[in-house]
N, C-alpha and C positions, 0 to 999 in steps of 0.2 A: 739515471740514478736508480738504485735498487728498491726504493719505496714504491715506485710506480708499478712494476710487475706484480708485487705483492698486493697492492691495492686493487689492481685489475682482476686478480685471481679471486678475491673474496667479494668484490662488488656485485657480481652477477647473482650472488645469493640474495641480494636485496631488491631484485627487480619487483616493480609494482609497489614499492614503499610509498606512502603518501607524504612522509616528512622525514627529513634528515636533520638532526641536531648535531652540529659540530662545535665542540668546546675546546678552546685552547687558552693557555695562560699568557696574557700580555706581558707579564713579568719574566717570561722565558726568553725575552729578546737577547739577553746576554748570557744564556746558559747553553751548555753543550749536552748532548745525549749521553746517557750513562754508557761507559765503555767505548765511546766513539767521540773523542775530543775534537775531531775535525767537523762534527755536525752540530750546527746550531739548532736548538729545539724549535724556535719559532720559524726558522727557514724550513725545517722538516714539516712543520704543520702547514705551511704555505703549499708545499709540494703535494701533500696528501689532500688538502682542500681542493687544489686544482684538479686532482684525479677524481674526487667525489663530485665536484660541481659539473664537470664535463663528461661524466660517465653516461653512456647511452642507457645504462640500466637504471639510472636515477633521473632521467630526463624530465619526467613528469612529477617529480617530488618537490615539495616545498623545501627550501634551504634556509635553515636557521643557523646563524653564527653567533656563538657566545664567546665574546672576548672577555675572559674572566681575570680575576685578581687585579682589578684596576687600582685598588688601594695600594698593593705592593708595587705596582708599576709606577705610581706617582712618586713613591719614596725612592725607588731605584733610579729614576731619571735624575734625581738630585746628585747622585754620585757616579752613575755610569751612563754616559751619553748614548743615545740610540745609534749614533754613527759608528759605535764600536762594532756592531754587527750588520748595520745597514749603511755602508759608506756613501751611498747615493742620497741619503736623507740630508736635506739642507735647511730644515726648519729649526726652530728653537727647542729648548729642553722643557717647554711647557707641556702639561698633560694634553691640552686641547690639540696642539699641533702634532704632537707625537702620536696620539691615538688616532687622529684623522689619517695620518700617513699609513699606519698599520691597517686601519679599516680599508682604505683605498687599495692597499696592496692585496688584501684578501679579495675584495669585491671585483677588482680588475681581472682576476683570474677567470671569472665566469664568462664563458663564451656562449652560453645558452641565452634564450630570450627571457628567462624567468628572473624574478627578483630574489635578492638575498636579504633576509630580515636579520639585521645585526643588532645585538644587544650587548652593552657594556655592563659587566656584572662583577659583583663582589659576593661570592657565595655565602659569606658569613653575615651579610646584611639581609636579614630575613624579610624585612618590609620590601626592600627593593626586589628581592628574588620572588616574592609573592606576586608583585606586579608583573614582572617579566614572564613568569610561568603562566599567569592568567592570560597575558597577551598571546603566548604561544598556544595555549589551549584554545583560545578564540580562533586562531588561524587553522587549527586542526579540526575543531568541531564545527566551525562556521559553515564550511562547504558541505559537510554531511547533513547539517540541519536544512540547508537550502535545497538539497536534493530531495528531501522528504517533505518539503513545503513549509518548514518552520523558518520564519524570518524574525530576527531580533534586531533592535536598534541599539547601538552603543552610543552613549552620550558622554 
């Protein structure tokens, strides 16, 4: 697939990054890429995420996955089943089962030993986004603080 050579070309520019934030829209599960009707947007995101997760250039980076537009996803599931684009999906049309399936599809791509920190977001929900961005900030700043001897406890 042609997304992978492109991905590999620019990934080496990010060697020694401490964190990668990958954001994709859950609601794109039934959308196609502009000008390329044979390419599903979420399938394309999966391929690019695979490339990022398993890149030797990003092997030591934290991986944060934002599965965004969960509100739109919930509404779309009522009229467009996930099986439209993912024929192997055998769960129900509930948000919980469908989002778990997509999360597992992304996380299963990771062949490294590091964790993927997944967050389900609705960018227009400022309270929720504040919490998520605070958690991401803790992931980024926490290790730096520990290296200089500053330890904080989160309750």
